[in-house]
Structure formats: structure tokens, C-alpha cells
All heavy atoms as TSV, in Angstrom:
chain	resi	resn	atom	element	x	y	z
A	1	MET	N	N	15.845	29.057	56.960
A	1	MET	CA	C	16.159	27.969	57.842
A	1	MET	C	C	14.884	27.594	58.585
A	1	MET	O	O	14.134	28.450	59.020
A	1	MET	CB	C	17.244	28.415	58.815
A	1	MET	CG	C	17.676	27.332	59.738
A	1	MET	SD	S	19.100	27.753	60.742
A	1	MET	CE	C	20.130	28.621	59.616
A	2	GLY	N	N	14.662	26.303	58.749
A	2	GLY	CA	C	13.478	25.824	59.422
A	2	GLY	C	C	13.664	25.638	60.912
A	2	GLY	O	O	12.982	26.246	61.716
A	3	ALA	N	N	14.641	24.802	61.306
A	3	ALA	CA	C	14.835	24.519	62.731
A	3	ALA	C	C	16.261	24.054	62.997
A	3	ALA	O	O	16.921	23.509	62.118
A	3	ALA	CB	C	13.858	23.447	63.176
A	4	ILE	N	N	16.711	24.291	64.218
A	4	ILE	CA	C	18.013	23.806	64.690
A	4	ILE	C	C	17.734	23.029	65.968
A	4	ILE	O	O	16.987	23.489	66.826
A	4	ILE	CB	C	18.981	24.962	65.015
A	4	ILE	CG1	C	19.242	25.813	63.796
A	4	ILE	CG2	C	20.290	24.413	65.576
A	4	ILE	CD1	C	20.047	27.073	64.099
A	5	ASP	N	N	18.343	21.852	66.092
A	5	ASP	CA	C	18.171	21.081	67.312
A	5	ASP	C	C	19.389	20.198	67.526
A	5	ASP	O	O	20.172	19.956	66.603
A	5	ASP	CB	C	16.917	20.216	67.244
A	5	ASP	CG	C	16.437	19.754	68.613
A	5	ASP	OD1	O	17.010	20.191	69.639
A	5	ASP	OD2	O	15.497	18.954	68.669
A	6	GLY	N	N	19.539	19.751	68.727
A	6	GLY	CA	C	20.633	18.858	69.070
A	6	GLY	C	C	20.107	17.577	69.674
A	6	GLY	O	O	18.996	17.543	70.205
A	7	THR	N	N	20.891	16.530	69.574
A	7	THR	CA	C	20.531	15.253	70.160
A	7	THR	C	C	21.792	14.502	70.537
A	7	THR	O	O	22.896	14.913	70.180
A	7	THR	CB	C	19.651	14.417	69.204
A	7	THR	OG1	O	19.143	13.292	69.913
A	7	THR	CG2	C	20.441	13.961	67.981
A	8	TYR	N	N	21.618	13.432	71.244
A	8	TYR	CA	C	22.744	12.590	71.634
A	8	TYR	C	C	22.599	11.246	70.945
A	8	TYR	O	O	21.499	10.699	70.882
A	8	TYR	CB	C	22.756	12.380	73.149
A	8	TYR	CG	C	22.898	13.658	73.922
A	8	TYR	CD1	C	21.796	14.277	74.471
A	8	TYR	CD2	C	24.133	14.248	74.105
A	8	TYR	CE1	C	21.911	15.459	75.173
A	8	TYR	CE2	C	24.271	15.430	74.805
A	8	TYR	CZ	C	23.153	16.023	75.336
A	8	TYR	OH	O	23.286	17.190	76.030
A	9	VAL	N	N	23.697	10.739	70.429
A	9	VAL	CA	C	23.703	9.414	69.814
A	9	VAL	C	C	24.768	8.571	70.507
A	9	VAL	O	O	25.776	9.104	70.981
A	9	VAL	CB	C	23.966	9.487	68.296
A	9	VAL	CG1	C	22.839	10.197	67.577
A	9	VAL	CG2	C	25.278	10.155	67.993
A	10	PRO	N	N	24.560	7.263	70.601
A	10	PRO	CA	C	25.569	6.408	71.223
A	10	PRO	C	C	26.909	6.537	70.510
A	10	PRO	O	O	26.964	6.722	69.292
A	10	PRO	CB	C	24.996	5.002	71.049
A	10	PRO	CG	C	23.531	5.197	70.859
A	10	PRO	CD	C	23.397	6.516	70.151
A	11	ALA	N	N	28.000	6.462	71.274
A	11	ALA	CA	C	29.341	6.587	70.698
A	11	ALA	C	C	30.248	5.501	71.269
A	11	ALA	O	O	30.209	5.221	72.464
A	11	ALA	CB	C	29.925	7.962	71.011
A	12	ASN	N	N	31.041	4.901	70.418
A	12	ASN	CA	C	32.068	3.958	70.834
A	12	ASN	C	C	33.406	4.681	70.753
A	12	ASN	O	O	33.842	5.044	69.665
A	12	ASN	CB	C	32.089	2.728	69.927
A	12	ASN	CG	C	30.835	1.898	70.082
A	12	ASN	OD1	O	30.392	1.672	71.191
A	12	ASN	ND2	N	30.271	1.467	68.982
A	13	VAL	N	N	34.013	4.922	71.901
A	13	VAL	CA	C	35.271	5.657	71.957
A	13	VAL	C	C	36.282	4.884	72.788
A	13	VAL	O	O	35.909	4.040	73.612
A	13	VAL	CB	C	35.069	7.080	72.532
A	13	VAL	CG1	C	34.174	7.917	71.632
A	13	VAL	CG2	C	34.474	7.025	73.918
A	14	PRO	N	N	37.576	5.160	72.600
A	14	PRO	CA	C	38.597	4.475	73.397
A	14	PRO	C	C	38.392	4.706	74.893
A	14	PRO	O	O	37.910	5.757	75.325
A	14	PRO	CB	C	39.909	5.116	72.927
A	14	PRO	CG	C	39.608	5.656	71.574
A	14	PRO	CD	C	38.167	6.060	71.611
A	15	VAL	N	N	38.757	3.726	75.686
A	15	VAL	CA	C	38.560	3.764	77.138
A	15	VAL	C	C	39.162	5.010	77.769
A	15	VAL	O	O	38.557	5.632	78.647
A	15	VAL	CB	C	39.149	2.492	77.789
A	15	VAL	CG1	C	39.096	2.580	79.300
A	15	VAL	CG2	C	38.428	1.266	77.292
A	16	GLU	N	N	40.327	5.451	77.303
A	16	GLU	CA	C	41.010	6.584	77.941
A	16	GLU	C	C	40.285	7.922	77.780
A	16	GLU	O	O	40.572	8.867	78.504
A	16	GLU	CB	C	42.460	6.693	77.461
A	16	GLU	CG	C	42.626	6.840	75.979
A	16	GLU	CD	C	42.771	5.511	75.249
A	16	GLU	OE1	O	42.577	4.445	75.839
A	16	GLU	OE2	O	43.077	5.557	74.048
A	17	ILE	N	N	39.337	8.045	76.861
A	17	ILE	CA	C	38.598	9.308	76.702
A	17	ILE	C	C	37.105	9.146	76.965
A	17	ILE	O	O	36.329	10.068	76.725
A	17	ILE	CB	C	38.838	9.948	75.315
A	17	ILE	CG1	C	38.360	9.052	74.192
A	17	ILE	CG2	C	40.291	10.349	75.144
A	17	ILE	CD1	C	38.347	9.718	72.827
A	18	GLN	N	N	36.680	8.002	77.461
A	18	GLN	CA	C	35.253	7.768	77.685
A	18	GLN	C	C	34.638	8.736	78.682
A	18	GLN	O	O	33.463	9.058	78.581
A	18	GLN	CB	C	35.011	6.330	78.139
A	18	GLN	CG	C	35.066	5.356	77.007
A	18	GLN	CD	C	34.722	3.943	77.442
A	18	GLN	OE1	O	34.464	3.683	78.612
A	18	GLN	NE2	N	34.722	3.033	76.487
A	19	GLY	N	N	35.403	9.239	79.645
A	19	GLY	CA	C	34.866	10.173	80.638
A	19	GLY	C	C	34.242	11.404	80.010
A	19	GLY	O	O	33.188	11.871	80.437
A	20	LYS	N	N	34.878	11.952	78.964
A	20	LYS	CA	C	34.342	13.150	78.296
A	20	LYS	C	C	33.064	12.849	77.530
A	20	LYS	O	O	32.258	13.733	77.300
A	20	LYS	CB	C	35.381	13.721	77.331
A	20	LYS	CG	C	36.609	14.262	78.017
A	20	LYS	CD	C	37.492	15.078	77.109
A	20	LYS	CE	C	37.819	14.443	75.801
A	20	LYS	NZ	N	38.776	15.187	74.989
A	21	PHE	N	N	32.904	11.619	77.097
A	21	PHE	CA	C	31.756	11.248	76.276
A	21	PHE	C	C	30.613	10.640	77.092
A	21	PHE	O	O	29.604	10.267	76.543
A	21	PHE	CB	C	32.196	10.271	75.180
A	21	PHE	CG	C	32.970	10.930	74.087
A	21	PHE	CD1	C	34.319	11.174	74.217
A	21	PHE	CD2	C	32.345	11.337	72.914
A	21	PHE	CE1	C	35.042	11.793	73.207
A	21	PHE	CE2	C	33.049	11.961	71.906
A	21	PHE	CZ	C	34.408	12.189	72.061
A	22	ARG	N	N	30.795	10.558	78.404
A	22	ARG	CA	C	29.778	9.942	79.239
A	22	ARG	C	C	28.631	10.922	79.447
A	22	ARG	O	O	28.821	12.044	79.886
A	22	ARG	CB	C	30.372	9.532	80.581
A	22	ARG	CG	C	29.549	8.480	81.244
A	22	ARG	CD	C	30.291	7.645	82.249
A	22	ARG	NE	N	31.533	7.021	81.825
A	22	ARG	CZ	C	31.641	5.906	81.096
A	22	ARG	NH1	N	30.560	5.318	80.656
A	22	ARG	NH2	N	32.810	5.394	80.806
A	23	GLY	N	N	27.434	10.491	79.106
A	23	GLY	CA	C	26.253	11.340	79.233
A	23	GLY	C	C	25.632	11.256	80.601
A	23	GLY	O	O	26.196	10.706	81.548
A	24	ARG	N	N	24.430	11.789	80.719
A	24	ARG	CA	C	23.733	11.829	82.007
A	24	ARG	C	C	23.354	10.451	82.515
A	24	ARG	O	O	23.175	10.242	83.692
A	24	ARG	CB	C	22.470	12.674	81.876
A	24	ARG	CG	C	22.761	14.136	81.625
A	24	ARG	CD	C	21.486	14.858	81.357
A	24	ARG	NE	N	20.979	14.383	80.065
A	24	ARG	CZ	C	20.252	15.091	79.243
A	24	ARG	NH1	N	19.887	16.279	79.576
A	24	ARG	NH2	N	19.862	14.600	78.099
A	25	LYS	N	N	23.200	9.487	81.627
A	25	LYS	CA	C	22.778	8.145	82.031
A	25	LYS	C	C	23.939	7.161	82.017
A	25	LYS	O	O	23.746	5.963	81.862
A	25	LYS	CB	C	21.648	7.668	81.132
A	25	LYS	CG	C	20.413	8.535	81.261
A	25	LYS	CD	C	19.296	8.043	80.406
A	25	LYS	CE	C	18.085	8.955	80.561
A	25	LYS	NZ	N	17.003	8.552	79.703
A	26	GLU	N	N	25.160	7.683	82.141
A	26	GLU	CA	C	26.377	6.870	82.254
A	26	GLU	C	C	26.752	6.094	80.991
A	26	GLU	O	O	27.599	5.228	81.036
A	26	GLU	CB	C	26.294	5.911	83.450
A	26	GLU	CG	C	26.275	6.623	84.781
A	26	GLU	CD	C	27.497	7.491	85.018
A	26	GLU	OE1	O	28.616	7.037	84.766
A	26	GLU	OE2	O	27.324	8.635	85.448
A	27	GLU	N	N	26.112	6.362	79.877
A	27	GLU	CA	C	26.527	5.724	78.640
A	27	GLU	C	C	27.337	6.723	77.828
A	27	GLU	O	O	27.207	7.937	78.005
A	27	GLU	CB	C	25.330	5.209	77.849
A	27	GLU	CG	C	24.310	6.279	77.546
A	27	GLU	CD	C	23.014	5.717	76.986
A	27	GLU	OE1	O	22.703	4.543	77.243
A	27	GLU	OE2	O	22.320	6.461	76.289
A	28	THR	N	N	28.191	6.234	76.939
A	28	THR	CA	C	28.992	7.144	76.124
A	28	THR	C	C	28.159	7.606	74.934
A	28	THR	O	O	27.564	6.804	74.222
A	28	THR	CB	C	30.297	6.472	75.651
A	28	THR	OG1	O	29.994	5.246	75.001
A	28	THR	CG2	C	31.235	6.224	76.802
A	29	THR	N	N	28.108	8.932	74.771
A	29	THR	CA	C	27.309	9.523	73.701
A	29	THR	C	C	28.082	10.639	73.008
A	29	THR	O	O	29.071	11.146	73.522
A	29	THR	CB	C	25.995	10.120	74.250
A	29	THR	OG1	O	26.303	11.123	75.207
A	29	THR	CG2	C	25.112	9.061	74.871
A	30	GLN	N	N	27.593	10.998	71.831
A	30	GLN	CA	C	28.155	12.109	71.070
A	30	GLN	C	C	27.034	13.119	70.855
A	30	GLN	O	O	25.889	12.749	70.583
A	30	GLN	CB	C	28.686	11.614	69.732
A	30	GLN	CG	C	29.400	12.662	68.940
A	30	GLN	CD	C	30.038	12.080	67.685
A	30	GLN	OE1	O	29.601	11.072	67.168
A	30	GLN	NE2	N	31.067	12.729	67.211
A	31	ASN	N	N	27.356	14.397	70.988
A	31	ASN	CA	C	26.402	15.483	70.826
A	31	ASN	C	C	26.345	15.847	69.345
A	31	ASN	O	O	27.364	16.167	68.741
A	31	ASN	CB	C	26.869	16.672	71.660
A	31	ASN	CG	C	25.768	17.634	71.979
A	31	ASN	OD1	O	24.864	17.827	71.194
A	31	ASN	ND2	N	25.853	18.249	73.146
A	32	VAL	N	N	25.159	15.801	68.743
A	32	VAL	CA	C	24.985	16.080	67.317
A	32	VAL	C	C	24.021	17.245	67.154
A	32	VAL	O	O	22.932	17.236	67.728
A	32	VAL	CB	C	24.440	14.845	66.562
A	32	VAL	CG1	C	24.215	15.149	65.096
A	32	VAL	CG2	C	25.390	13.664	66.721
A	33	LEU	N	N	24.423	18.259	66.378
A	33	LEU	CA	C	23.574	19.404	66.073
A	33	LEU	C	C	23.168	19.308	64.611
A	33	LEU	O	O	24.002	19.011	63.752
A	33	LEU	CB	C	24.322	20.714	66.312
A	33	LEU	CG	C	23.537	21.974	65.989
A	33	LEU	CD1	C	23.765	23.005	67.068
A	33	LEU	CD2	C	23.914	22.520	64.639
A	34	ALA	N	N	21.894	19.554	64.326
A	34	ALA	CA	C	21.411	19.513	62.946
A	34	ALA	C	C	20.501	20.707	62.685
A	34	ALA	O	O	19.773	21.158	63.571
A	34	ALA	CB	C	20.656	18.225	62.672
A	35	ALA	N	N	20.559	21.218	61.460
A	35	ALA	CA	C	19.672	22.291	61.020
A	35	ALA	C	C	18.958	21.818	59.759
A	35	ALA	O	O	19.571	21.181	58.896
A	35	ALA	CB	C	20.466	23.564	60.722
A	36	ILE	N	N	17.662	22.112	59.689
A	36	ILE	CA	C	16.891	21.725	58.512
A	36	ILE	C	C	16.204	22.953	57.922
A	36	ILE	O	O	15.955	23.935	58.611
A	36	ILE	CB	C	15.838	20.646	58.834
A	36	ILE	CG1	C	14.832	21.161	59.869
A	36	ILE	CG2	C	16.482	19.358	59.299
A	36	ILE	CD1	C	13.603	20.302	60.015
A	37	ALA	N	N	15.913	22.869	56.632
A	37	ALA	CA	C	15.185	23.925	55.930
A	37	ALA	C	C	13.687	23.665	56.068
A	37	ALA	O	O	13.263	22.621	56.567
A	37	ALA	CB	C	15.594	23.947	54.459
A	38	PHE	N	N	12.881	24.592	55.616
A	38	PHE	CA	C	11.435	24.431	55.700
A	38	PHE	C	C	10.921	23.261	54.867
A	38	PHE	O	O	9.846	22.735	55.121
A	38	PHE	CB	C	10.715	25.725	55.294
A	38	PHE	CG	C	10.808	26.789	56.340
A	38	PHE	CD1	C	11.610	27.900	56.147
A	38	PHE	CD2	C	10.103	26.681	57.531
A	38	PHE	CE1	C	11.701	28.889	57.121
A	38	PHE	CE2	C	10.187	27.656	58.511
A	38	PHE	CZ	C	10.982	28.763	58.293
A	39	ASP	N	N	11.698	22.834	53.862
A	39	ASP	CA	C	11.295	21.677	53.060
A	39	ASP	C	C	11.787	20.362	53.680
A	39	ASP	O	O	11.774	19.321	53.045
A	39	ASP	CB	C	11.783	21.808	51.624
A	39	ASP	CG	C	13.288	21.915	51.504
A	39	ASP	OD1	O	14.004	21.832	52.530
A	39	ASP	OD2	O	13.775	22.070	50.364
A	40	LEU	N	N	12.241	20.422	54.939
A	40	LEU	CA	C	12.671	19.278	55.745
A	40	LEU	C	C	13.949	18.604	55.240
A	40	LEU	O	O	14.211	17.452	55.555
A	40	LEU	CB	C	11.546	18.249	55.886
A	40	LEU	CG	C	10.257	18.775	56.524
A	40	LEU	CD1	C	9.228	17.670	56.609
A	40	LEU	CD2	C	10.532	19.373	57.891
A	41	LYS	N	N	14.758	19.326	54.488
A	41	LYS	CA	C	16.055	18.812	54.050
A	41	LYS	C	C	17.133	19.321	54.996
A	41	LYS	O	O	17.098	20.480	55.412
A	41	LYS	CB	C	16.364	19.251	52.623
A	41	LYS	CG	C	15.433	18.624	51.613
A	41	LYS	CD	C	15.776	19.059	50.210
A	41	LYS	CE	C	14.791	18.433	49.235
A	41	LYS	NZ	N	14.998	18.940	47.879
A	42	PHE	N	N	18.063	18.431	55.343
A	42	PHE	CA	C	19.169	18.837	56.196
A	42	PHE	C	C	20.038	19.851	55.455
A	42	PHE	O	O	20.410	19.636	54.305
A	42	PHE	CB	C	20.027	17.633	56.586
A	42	PHE	CG	C	19.395	16.766	57.632
A	42	PHE	CD1	C	18.650	15.656	57.270
A	42	PHE	CD2	C	19.531	17.063	58.978
A	42	PHE	CE1	C	18.067	14.851	58.232
A	42	PHE	CE2	C	18.955	16.268	59.955
A	42	PHE	CZ	C	18.217	15.157	59.574
A	43	ILE	N	N	20.358	20.962	56.130
A	43	ILE	CA	C	21.256	21.937	55.521
A	43	ILE	C	C	22.586	22.012	56.267
A	43	ILE	O	O	23.556	22.552	55.752
A	43	ILE	CB	C	20.608	23.336	55.433
A	43	ILE	CG1	C	20.160	23.827	56.808
A	43	ILE	CG2	C	19.446	23.321	54.456
A	43	ILE	CD1	C	19.659	25.256	56.810
A	44	TYR	N	N	22.643	21.427	57.482
A	44	TYR	CA	C	23.892	21.415	58.239
A	44	TYR	C	C	23.810	20.361	59.331
A	44	TYR	O	O	22.781	20.235	59.996
A	44	TYR	CB	C	24.156	22.782	58.874
A	44	TYR	CG	C	25.521	22.894	59.493
A	44	TYR	CD1	C	26.626	23.226	58.722
A	44	TYR	CD2	C	25.718	22.644	60.842
A	44	TYR	CE1	C	27.895	23.316	59.278
A	44	TYR	CE2	C	26.981	22.732	61.410
A	44	TYR	CZ	C	28.056	23.065	60.619
A	44	TYR	OH	O	29.303	23.137	61.177
A	45	VAL	N	N	24.900	19.606	59.516
A	45	VAL	CA	C	25.006	18.631	60.601
A	45	VAL	C	C	26.418	18.702	61.161
A	45	VAL	O	O	27.389	18.710	60.402
A	45	VAL	CB	C	24.702	17.191	60.119
A	45	VAL	CG1	C	24.926	16.189	61.235
A	45	VAL	CG2	C	23.284	17.086	59.590
A	46	LEU	N	N	26.529	18.769	62.473
A	46	LEU	CA	C	27.827	18.749	63.143
A	46	LEU	C	C	27.796	17.635	64.176
A	46	LEU	O	O	26.999	17.665	65.105
A	46	LEU	CB	C	28.123	20.083	63.833
A	46	LEU	CG	C	29.423	20.129	64.637
A	46	LEU	CD1	C	30.629	20.065	63.702
A	46	LEU	CD2	C	29.483	21.364	65.498
A	47	ALA	N	N	28.658	16.649	64.010
A	47	ALA	CA	C	28.735	15.516	64.943
A	47	ALA	C	C	30.188	15.378	65.376
A	47	ALA	O	O	30.929	14.563	64.851
A	47	ALA	CB	C	28.251	14.250	64.273
A	48	SER	N	N	30.603	16.208	66.335
A	48	SER	CA	C	32.003	16.130	66.744
A	48	SER	C	C	32.221	16.373	68.226
A	48	SER	O	O	33.322	16.205	68.708
A	48	SER	CB	C	32.837	17.138	65.954
A	48	SER	OG	O	32.446	18.455	66.270
A	49	TRP	N	N	31.193	16.745	68.951
A	49	TRP	CA	C	31.357	17.085	70.357
A	49	TRP	C	C	31.033	15.908	71.252
A	49	TRP	O	O	30.141	15.119	70.971
A	49	TRP	CB	C	30.455	18.263	70.716
A	49	TRP	CG	C	31.035	19.554	70.285
A	49	TRP	CD1	C	30.874	20.170	69.065
A	49	TRP	CD2	C	31.893	20.388	71.040
A	49	TRP	NE1	N	31.574	21.343	69.045
A	49	TRP	CE2	C	32.217	21.501	70.257
A	49	TRP	CE3	C	32.420	20.317	72.319
A	49	TRP	CZ2	C	33.034	22.522	70.690
A	49	TRP	CZ3	C	33.233	21.336	72.760
A	49	TRP	CH2	C	33.527	22.427	71.945
A	50	GLU	N	N	31.743	15.830	72.380
A	50	GLU	CA	C	31.491	14.773	73.355
A	50	GLU	C	C	30.116	14.963	73.989
A	50	GLU	O	O	29.573	16.063	74.002
A	50	GLU	CB	C	32.574	14.754	74.432
A	50	GLU	CG	C	32.699	16.015	75.227
A	50	GLU	CD	C	33.658	17.031	74.636
A	50	GLU	OE1	O	34.129	16.863	73.505
A	50	GLU	OE2	O	33.923	18.025	75.329
A	51	GLY	N	N	29.587	13.873	74.516
A	51	GLY	CA	C	28.227	13.857	75.042
A	51	GLY	C	C	27.948	14.793	76.197
A	51	GLY	O	O	26.811	15.173	76.419
A	52	ASN	N	N	28.971	15.198	76.954
A	52	ASN	CA	C	28.699	16.077	78.092
A	52	ASN	C	C	28.877	17.554	77.755
A	52	ASN	O	O	28.843	18.393	78.639
A	52	ASN	CB	C	29.547	15.687	79.304
A	52	ASN	CG	C	31.035	15.851	79.068
A	52	ASN	OD1	O	31.463	16.365	78.051
A	52	ASN	ND2	N	31.844	15.401	80.006
A	53	ALA	N	N	29.049	17.899	76.481
A	53	ALA	CA	C	29.191	19.305	76.068
A	53	ALA	C	C	27.822	20.000	76.117
A	53	ALA	O	O	26.802	19.410	75.769
A	53	ALA	CB	C	29.759	19.388	74.662
A	54	TYR	N	N	27.816	21.258	76.554
A	54	TYR	CA	C	26.584	22.035	76.600
A	54	TYR	C	C	26.148	22.441	75.200
A	54	TYR	O	O	26.979	22.741	74.336
A	54	TYR	CB	C	26.769	23.298	77.449
A	54	TYR	CG	C	26.904	23.005	78.919
A	54	TYR	CD1	C	28.141	23.054	79.549
A	54	TYR	CD2	C	25.793	22.677	79.679
A	54	TYR	CE1	C	28.263	22.782	80.904
A	54	TYR	CE2	C	25.894	22.403	81.029
A	54	TYR	CZ	C	27.140	22.455	81.637
A	54	TYR	OH	O	27.252	22.175	82.968
A	55	ASP	N	N	24.822	22.478	74.981
A	55	ASP	CA	C	24.281	22.846	73.672
A	55	ASP	C	C	24.771	24.213	73.209
A	55	ASP	O	O	25.048	24.421	72.034
A	55	ASP	CB	C	22.752	22.837	73.700
A	55	ASP	CG	C	22.181	21.440	73.851
A	55	ASP	OD1	O	22.923	20.457	73.632
A	55	ASP	OD2	O	20.990	21.326	74.183
A	56	SER	N	N	24.876	25.172	74.137
A	56	SER	CA	C	25.310	26.517	73.759
A	56	SER	C	C	26.756	26.507	73.243
A	56	SER	O	O	27.100	27.263	72.336
A	56	SER	CB	C	25.178	27.479	74.940
A	56	SER	OG	O	25.969	27.039	76.030
A	57	ARG	N	N	27.582	25.646	73.805
A	57	ARG	CA	C	28.971	25.547	73.345
A	57	ARG	C	C	29.035	24.937	71.946
A	57	ARG	O	O	29.799	25.381	71.095
A	57	ARG	CB	C	29.776	24.718	74.329
A	57	ARG	CG	C	31.241	24.735	74.052
A	57	ARG	CD	C	32.018	24.155	75.198
A	57	ARG	NE	N	33.435	24.170	74.838
A	57	ARG	CZ	C	34.324	23.404	75.390
A	57	ARG	NH1	N	33.988	22.564	76.345
A	57	ARG	NH2	N	35.580	23.464	75.003
A	58	VAL	N	N	28.210	23.925	71.703
A	58	VAL	CA	C	28.170	23.289	70.381
A	58	VAL	C	C	27.662	24.292	69.343
A	58	VAL	O	O	28.232	24.417	68.260
A	58	VAL	CB	C	27.289	22.023	70.404
A	58	VAL	CG1	C	27.181	21.409	69.018
A	58	VAL	CG2	C	27.848	21.006	71.391
A	59	LEU	N	N	26.610	25.036	69.668
A	59	LEU	CA	C	26.074	26.035	68.744
A	59	LEU	C	C	27.104	27.125	68.465
A	59	LEU	O	O	27.303	27.525	67.313
A	59	LEU	CB	C	24.790	26.650	69.287
A	59	LEU	CG	C	24.154	27.732	68.413
A	59	LEU	CD1	C	23.782	27.187	67.040
A	59	LEU	CD2	C	22.948	28.329	69.106
A	60	GLY	N	N	27.783	27.600	69.485
A	60	GLY	CA	C	28.817	28.619	69.298
A	60	GLY	C	C	29.923	28.140	68.368
A	60	GLY	O	O	30.389	28.882	67.501
A	61	ASP	N	N	30.335	26.899	68.537
A	61	ASP	CA	C	31.359	26.319	67.661
A	61	ASP	C	C	30.854	26.234	66.226
A	61	ASP	O	O	31.562	26.570	65.275
A	61	ASP	CB	C	31.760	24.931	68.166
A	61	ASP	CG	C	32.782	24.263	67.278
A	61	ASP	OD1	O	33.804	24.905	66.946
A	61	ASP	OD2	O	32.567	23.095	66.904
A	62	THR	N	N	29.604	25.830	66.079
A	62	THR	CA	C	28.993	25.708	64.748
A	62	THR	C	C	28.983	27.052	64.016
A	62	THR	O	O	29.302	27.130	62.831
A	62	THR	CB	C	27.552	25.185	64.885
A	62	THR	OG1	O	27.594	23.903	65.491
A	62	THR	CG2	C	26.856	25.092	63.558
A	63	LEU	N	N	28.633	28.110	64.726
A	63	LEU	CA	C	28.532	29.436	64.107
A	63	LEU	C	C	29.897	30.060	63.839
A	63	LEU	O	O	30.018	30.935	62.978
A	63	LEU	CB	C	27.701	30.359	64.997
A	63	LEU	CG	C	26.248	29.943	65.194
A	63	LEU	CD1	C	25.580	30.820	66.242
A	63	LEU	CD2	C	25.492	29.965	63.876
A	64	SER	N	N	30.937	29.619	64.547
A	64	SER	CA	C	32.259	30.226	64.379
A	64	SER	C	C	33.145	29.520	63.355
A	64	SER	O	O	34.189	30.035	62.991
A	64	SER	CB	C	32.986	30.257	65.729
A	64	SER	OG	O	33.318	28.940	66.145
A	65	ARG	N	N	32.739	28.366	62.888
A	65	ARG	CA	C	33.558	27.620	61.915
A	65	ARG	C	C	33.525	28.312	60.547
A	65	ARG	O	O	32.475	28.840	60.136
A	65	ARG	CB	C	33.044	26.192	61.764
A	65	ARG	CG	C	33.299	25.336	62.980
A	65	ARG	CD	C	32.656	23.971	62.828
A	65	ARG	NE	N	32.998	23.162	63.976
A	65	ARG	CZ	C	33.705	22.044	63.902
A	65	ARG	NH1	N	34.114	21.592	62.740
A	65	ARG	NH2	N	33.992	21.366	64.989
A	66	PRO	N	N	34.658	28.278	59.802
A	66	PRO	CA	C	34.689	28.903	58.475
A	66	PRO	C	C	33.601	28.359	57.536
A	66	PRO	O	O	32.996	29.114	56.789
A	66	PRO	CB	C	36.078	28.567	57.943
A	66	PRO	CG	C	36.899	28.303	59.159
A	66	PRO	CD	C	35.956	27.738	60.189
A	67	ASN	N	N	33.330	27.080	57.582
A	67	ASN	CA	C	32.283	26.482	56.748
A	67	ASN	C	C	31.104	26.060	57.610
A	67	ASN	O	O	30.386	25.118	57.277
A	67	ASN	CB	C	32.829	25.277	55.988
A	67	ASN	CG	C	33.825	25.682	54.940
A	67	ASN	OD1	O	33.654	26.700	54.270
A	67	ASN	ND2	N	34.879	24.932	54.803
A	68	GLY	N	N	30.898	26.762	58.716
A	68	GLY	CA	C	29.848	26.415	59.660
A	68	GLY	C	C	28.483	26.912	59.211
A	68	GLY	O	O	28.301	27.433	58.108
A	69	LEU	N	N	27.548	26.786	60.108
A	69	LEU	CA	C	26.189	27.194	59.839
A	69	LEU	C	C	26.103	28.719	59.727
A	69	LEU	O	O	26.630	29.431	60.579
A	69	LEU	CB	C	25.269	26.708	60.965
A	69	LEU	CG	C	23.800	27.043	60.859
A	69	LEU	CD1	C	23.179	26.376	59.647
A	69	LEU	CD2	C	23.079	26.617	62.125
A	70	LYS	N	N	25.459	29.196	58.709
A	70	LYS	CA	C	25.255	30.637	58.518
A	70	LYS	C	C	23.761	30.931	58.655
A	70	LYS	O	O	22.937	30.371	57.948
A	70	LYS	CB	C	25.724	31.093	57.123
A	70	LYS	CG	C	27.169	30.747	56.823
A	70	LYS	CD	C	28.117	31.472	57.742
A	70	LYS	CE	C	29.550	31.168	57.368
A	70	LYS	NZ	N	30.412	30.833	58.450
A	71	ILE	N	N	23.432	31.804	59.593
A	71	ILE	CA	C	22.035	32.190	59.788
A	71	ILE	C	C	21.764	33.427	58.943
A	71	ILE	O	O	22.469	34.434	59.066
A	71	ILE	CB	C	21.757	32.453	61.274
A	71	ILE	CG1	C	21.985	31.169	62.059
A	71	ILE	CG2	C	20.336	32.972	61.468
A	71	ILE	CD1	C	21.808	31.292	63.533
A	72	PRO	N	N	20.775	33.364	58.062
A	72	PRO	CA	C	20.473	34.504	57.196
A	72	PRO	C	C	20.136	35.751	58.005
A	72	PRO	O	O	19.474	35.665	59.044
A	72	PRO	CB	C	19.264	34.038	56.378
A	72	PRO	CG	C	19.246	32.557	56.515
A	72	PRO	CD	C	19.881	32.235	57.825
A	73	GLU	N	N	20.563	36.897	57.525
A	73	GLU	CA	C	20.255	38.158	58.215
A	73	GLU	C	C	18.774	38.439	58.146
A	73	GLU	O	O	18.089	38.071	57.179
A	73	GLU	CB	C	21.030	39.304	57.556
A	73	GLU	CG	C	22.508	39.248	57.869
A	73	GLU	CD	C	23.230	40.508	57.459
A	73	GLU	OE1	O	22.637	41.586	57.564
A	73	GLU	OE2	O	24.376	40.393	57.046
A	74	GLY	N	N	18.261	39.091	59.192
A	74	GLY	CA	C	16.863	39.453	59.222
A	74	GLY	C	C	15.956	38.346	59.739
A	74	GLY	O	O	14.747	38.460	59.667
A	75	THR	N	N	16.556	37.255	60.256
A	75	THR	CA	C	15.698	36.159	60.778
A	75	THR	C	C	15.749	36.137	62.271
A	75	THR	O	O	16.581	36.668	62.899
A	75	THR	CB	C	16.148	34.786	60.247
A	75	THR	OG1	O	17.519	34.583	60.587
A	75	THR	CG2	C	15.947	34.686	58.779
């Protein structure tokens, strides 16, 4: 595995749930986690968390999913 990082992307969501998706700058965003290999190819992407979710919570969810990100042993 090369790198894991998260970012925020703009999100259009229904008015009744916009509060959960509101980021630090008052716009609605979605939290996206991506992992790439050393050859710069994406090996995992998770785009399902609201913009105000903490990175550690998103990573924990990613690692606990049945088909989630698997970190090789010894790294």
C-alpha cells in the first residue's frame, strides 16, 4: 500500500439531513477516504460518510467492513 488519505467533496443532500453534511465552512460536503498503491493506482475508495465525521471514525469503519480496506501484515 502506498498511501491513505481523506478529503471532502461537495455534496447535494436533502434539506432535512444537511446538518450532518455541513462542513467547517458551512457548505455541505461528503468525507471520502482513498488508498493508493505505490504505482499510484487506487486500491480502495469509500465515499459514504457525512462531511462532519472525524477521519478516525471513517478509517475505523473502512477497516471493519467485510470488503473493506485490508492492511498487509508487517507494514
